C-alpha positions as CSV (number, residue, x, y, z in Angstrom):
1,M,0.0,0.0,0.0
2,S,1.5,3.3,-1.0
3,N,2.2,6.0,1.6
4,R,-0.3,8.9,1.5
5,R,-0.1,12.5,2.8
6,D,-2.6,15.1,3.8
7,A,-3.0,18.6,2.5
8,N,-0.1,19.7,4.7
9,G,2.1,16.9,3.3
10,I,2.0,14.9,6.5
11,S,2.5,11.2,6.2
12,F,-0.5,9.4,7.8
13,L,-2.2,6.3,9.2
14,R,-5.9,6.3,10.0
15,F,-7.1,5.0,13.3
16,A,-10.6,4.9,15.0
17,Y,-10.3,5.2,18.7
18,T,-12.6,6.2,21.5
19,V,-12.1,8.6,24.4
20,P,-13.9,8.0,27.7
21,G,-17.6,8.0,26.9
22,R,-17.2,9.1,23.3
23,V,-16.5,7.1,20.1
24,L,-14.7,9.1,17.4
25,D,-14.8,7.6,14.0
26,N,-14.1,9.7,10.7
27,Q,-14.6,12.9,12.7
28,K,-18.1,11.7,13.7
29,A,-18.9,11.6,17.4
30,V,-21.1,8.9,18.7
31,Y,-21.6,8.7,22.4
32,G,-21.3,5.3,24.2
33,G,-18.3,3.2,23.4
34,R,-17.3,-0.3,24.6
35,D,-14.2,-2.4,25.4
36,K,-12.2,0.5,26.9
37,G,-8.6,-0.3,27.9
38,R,-7.0,0.5,31.2
39,D,-6.3,4.0,30.0
40,G,-9.9,4.6,28.9
41,L,-8.9,4.6,25.2
42,T,-10.2,1.9,22.9
43,N,-8.4,0.8,19.7
44,L,-11.4,0.0,17.4
45,A,-9.5,-0.7,14.2
46,L,-6.3,0.0,12.3
47,I,-7.6,1.0,9.0
48,R,-4.4,1.9,7.1
49,R,-0.8,0.9,7.5
50,K,2.1,2.2,5.5
51,S,4.0,-1.1,5.6
52,R,4.4,-4.4,7.4
53,R,6.8,-2.9,9.9
54,I,5.5,-2.7,13.3
55,I,4.8,0.8,14.6
56,A,6.5,1.5,17.9
57,A,3.9,0.7,20.5
58,S,4.1,4.0,22.3
59,F,3.3,6.0,19.3
60,A,0.6,3.6,18.1
61,T,-1.2,4.3,21.3
62,A,-0.9,8.0,20.5
63,A,-3.1,7.7,17.5
64,C,-6.2,8.3,19.5
65,L,-7.4,11.0,17.1
66,S,-10.0,9.8,14.6
67,G,-10.4,10.7,11.1
68,I,-7.4,13.0,11.0
69,T,-4.0,12.6,9.5
70,L,-1.4,11.1,11.8
71,F,2.3,11.2,11.4
72,S,3.7,7.7,11.0
73,P,6.7,7.2,13.4
74,S,8.0,4.1,11.7
75,A,11.7,3.3,11.5
76,Q,11.6,4.7,7.9
77,A,9.7,7.9,8.8
78,S,10.0,10.5,6.1
79,T,10.8,14.2,6.8
80,E,8.4,17.0,6.5
81,P,9.8,19.6,4.1
82,G,8.4,22.5,6.1
83,L,10.2,21.3,9.3
84,V,13.6,20.4,7.9
85,G,16.2,22.4,9.5
86,K,13.8,24.5,11.6
87,R,15.2,25.2,15.1
88,I,12.6,24.6,17.8
89,V,12.9,24.9,21.5
90,I,10.6,23.0,23.8
91,D,10.3,24.1,27.4
92,A,8.8,21.5,29.8
93,G,7.5,23.7,32.7
94,H,8.7,23.4,36.2
95,G,10.9,20.5,37.3
96,G,13.1,19.5,40.2
97,R,11.9,21.0,43.5
98,D,9.3,23.0,41.6
99,G,6.5,20.5,40.9
100,G,4.0,22.9,39.6
101,A,0.3,22.2,39.9
102,E,-0.9,19.0,41.6
103,S,-3.8,16.7,41.1
104,A,-6.0,15.6,43.9
105,D,-4.0,12.3,44.2
106,G,-0.7,14.1,44.2
107,R,0.4,13.9,40.6
108,K,2.7,16.7,39.7
109,E,2.6,19.1,36.7
110,K,6.3,18.7,36.1
111,D,6.1,15.1,35.2
112,T,3.3,15.6,32.7
113,T,5.0,18.5,30.9
114,L,8.3,16.6,30.7
115,A,6.6,13.5,29.1
116,V,4.7,15.6,26.6
117,A,7.8,17.6,25.7
118,N,9.8,14.4,25.0
119,D,7.1,12.9,22.9
120,L,6.7,16.2,20.9
121,A,10.5,16.4,20.5
122,A,10.6,12.9,19.1
123,L,8.0,13.7,16.4
124,L,9.7,16.9,15.4
125,R,13.2,15.4,15.2
126,Q,12.1,12.6,12.9
127,S,10.5,15.1,10.7
128,G,13.8,16.9,10.3
129,A,13.6,19.7,12.8
130,Q,16.5,20.6,15.1
131,V,14.9,20.3,18.5
132,Y,16.2,21.6,21.8
133,L,14.8,20.9,25.3
134,T,15.3,23.3,28.1
135,R,15.2,20.2,30.3
136,D,15.0,16.4,29.4
137,T,15.2,15.2,33.0
138,D,13.6,16.2,36.4
139,T,15.6,19.3,37.1
140,D,14.7,23.0,37.5
141,L,17.8,24.4,35.8
142,T,19.1,26.2,38.9
143,Q,22.4,26.2,40.8
144,P,23.0,25.6,44.6
145,S,23.8,29.3,44.9
146,D,20.2,30.1,43.7
147,L,18.6,29.0,47.0
148,G,15.9,31.5,47.9
149,H,15.1,32.6,44.4
150,R,15.0,29.3,42.5
151,Q,12.0,30.1,40.4
152,H,13.3,33.2,39.0
153,A,16.7,31.6,38.4
154,S,15.1,28.7,36.5
155,L,13.1,31.1,34.2
156,R,16.3,33.2,33.7
157,A,18.2,30.1,32.8
158,R,15.4,28.9,30.4
159,T,15.4,32.3,28.7
160,V,19.2,32.4,28.2
161,Y,19.2,28.8,26.8
162,T,16.4,29.6,24.4
163,K,18.0,32.8,23.0
164,E,21.3,31.0,22.4
165,K,19.4,28.6,20.2
166,R,17.8,31.3,18.1
167,P,14.7,29.2,17.6
168,D,12.1,29.5,14.7
169,V,9.5,28.4,17.2
170,F,9.3,28.3,21.0
171,I,6.8,26.3,23.0
172,S,6.6,26.2,26.7
173,I,4.3,23.4,28.0
174,H,2.4,23.7,31.3
175,C,-0.7,22.4,33.0
176,N,-3.2,24.7,34.8
177,G,-4.5,24.5,38.4
178,S,-7.5,26.0,40.1
179,P,-9.2,26.0,43.5
180,S,-12.3,24.7,41.7
181,P,-12.2,21.2,40.2
182,T,-14.8,22.3,37.6
183,W,-12.4,24.5,35.7
184,R,-11.1,22.8,32.6
185,G,-9.7,23.1,29.1
186,A,-6.4,23.4,27.2
187,H,-5.5,26.9,25.9
188,V,-2.5,28.8,24.4
189,I,-1.1,32.0,25.6
190,Y,1.1,34.4,23.6
191,R,2.6,38.0,24.2
192,D,0.3,40.8,23.4
193,G,1.6,42.5,20.2
194,N,3.6,39.5,19.0
195,E,1.7,38.8,15.8
196,E,3.9,35.7,14.9
197,A,3.1,34.2,18.3
198,K,-0.5,35.0,17.8
199,A,-0.6,33.1,14.5
200,L,0.9,30.0,16.1
201,A,-1.4,30.3,19.2
202,T,-4.4,30.5,16.9
203,V,-3.5,27.4,15.0
204,M,-2.7,25.4,18.1
205,Q,-5.9,26.5,19.9
206,E,-8.1,25.4,17.0
207,N,-6.4,22.1,17.1
208,F,-6.8,21.8,21.0
209,R,-10.5,22.5,20.6
210,A,-10.8,20.0,17.8
211,Y,-8.9,17.1,19.2
212,L,-8.4,17.3,22.9
213,L,-10.9,16.9,25.7
214,P,-13.8,19.4,25.2
215,T,-13.0,23.1,25.8
216,K,-14.5,26.3,24.6
217,R,-11.4,28.3,25.6
218,T,-9.7,30.7,23.3
219,I,-6.1,32.1,23.0
220,D,-5.0,34.6,25.6
221,D,-2.7,37.4,25.2
222,T,-0.4,38.7,28.1
223,S,2.3,41.2,28.8
224,T,3.4,39.7,32.1
225,L,4.8,36.2,31.6
226,Y,8.5,36.1,32.1
227,L,9.5,33.9,29.2
228,L,7.1,35.3,26.7
229,R,8.1,38.9,27.4
230,R,11.8,38.0,26.6
231,I,11.6,35.6,23.7
232,E,10.9,37.1,20.2
233,G,9.2,35.4,17.3
234,P,6.5,32.7,17.4
235,A,6.8,31.9,21.2
236,V,3.7,30.4,23.0
237,L,2.9,28.9,26.3
238,A,0.5,25.9,26.0
239,E,-1.6,25.1,29.1
240,I,-2.6,21.5,28.1
241,G,-5.3,21.0,30.8
242,F,-6.1,21.3,34.4
243,M,-4.4,19.2,37.0
244,T,-7.1,20.0,39.4
245,N,-10.0,18.8,37.1
246,P,-10.7,15.1,37.6
247,Q,-11.2,14.2,34.0
248,E,-8.4,16.1,32.5
249,S,-6.0,15.1,35.3
250,A,-6.9,11.4,34.8
251,A,-6.4,11.7,31.1
252,M,-3.1,13.4,31.4
253,Q,-1.7,10.6,33.5
254,T,-2.1,8.2,30.6
255,P,0.6,7.8,28.0
256,A,-2.1,7.7,25.2
257,Y,-3.5,11.1,26.0
258,R,-0.1,12.7,26.5
259,Q,1.0,11.4,23.2
260,R,-2.3,12.8,21.6
261,V,-1.4,16.2,23.1
262,A,2.1,16.0,21.7
263,F,0.9,15.0,18.3
264,V,-1.7,17.9,18.1
265,M,1.1,20.3,19.0
266,Y,3.3,18.8,16.3
267,K,0.4,19.1,13.8
268,S,0.0,22.8,14.8
269,V,3.7,23.5,14.2
270,V,3.5,21.9,10.7
271,E,0.4,24.0,9.9
272,Y,1.9,27.2,11.2
273,F,5.0,26.8,9.0
274,G,2.7,26.0,6.1
275,Q,0.9,29.3,6.7
276,V,4.2,31.2,6.8
277,E,5.3,29.7,3.4
278,N,1.9,30.4,1.9
279,S,2.1,33.9,2.9
280,K,5.3,34.3,1.1
281,D,3.8,33.0,-2.1
282,E,0.9,35.5,-2.1
283,P,1.3,38.1,-4.7
284,T,1.8,41.7,-3.4
285,A,-0.4,44.6,-4.6
286,A,1.2,46.7,-7.3
287,L,2.2,50.1,-6.3
288,P,0.4,53.0,-8.1
């Protein structure tokens, strides 16, 4: 069977999966669902396969989007022209002594953000991008001498590292928290006045709304976040869900949902660069 690509040129497999209480098949939602696995996600059918090679199990599980194009992380994965050579910095929020937000059962934001960051990095790298992680272990990027102001020191270190890499895209991954367990929804934040960041945030938010757990949230602009104030270009902070919301917290503890989040972010980066290239091809109005 020949390999196929979507409108953005992304290699794909098609899967039909369910999310808890919801069956997704060819972008058509049917409530109900049976035979859920331990993580609440059901593999209904593998409809297409590029070859007889076995897809790495961790990424096969990530194919919990239905009726959309999925990157095929096989041993012979092809590159994406729009990503080849692009410099991308991924920042897994918090780390080390800074656990970030916590779920009711004590799960920490820092572990979820790191897992998603590593999954996203893997997808981008095998598509030809040069990917840099501000952290790839459980650390907060501080020094022993930073005792007493560790959070500020960690943010400063992340900023310095990112600027040194001169990225084409910067993504900081976080989870939200709230005193109320009813608050929910992934959303993307950008710096007010940064139009490149707004364009990336818009694409990513649209995909969050389409493919993650239900949310009506929209993009937020800010002028106060430390990293976004200091990093130029398409730099966004993605809040991928609420640790304090029972449904979202439970989902984010499963490898399948974390890999889904990583893929949706990967898809958003591909689409953003596609928009940038398309804008270069648009004819400019002739001067009078």
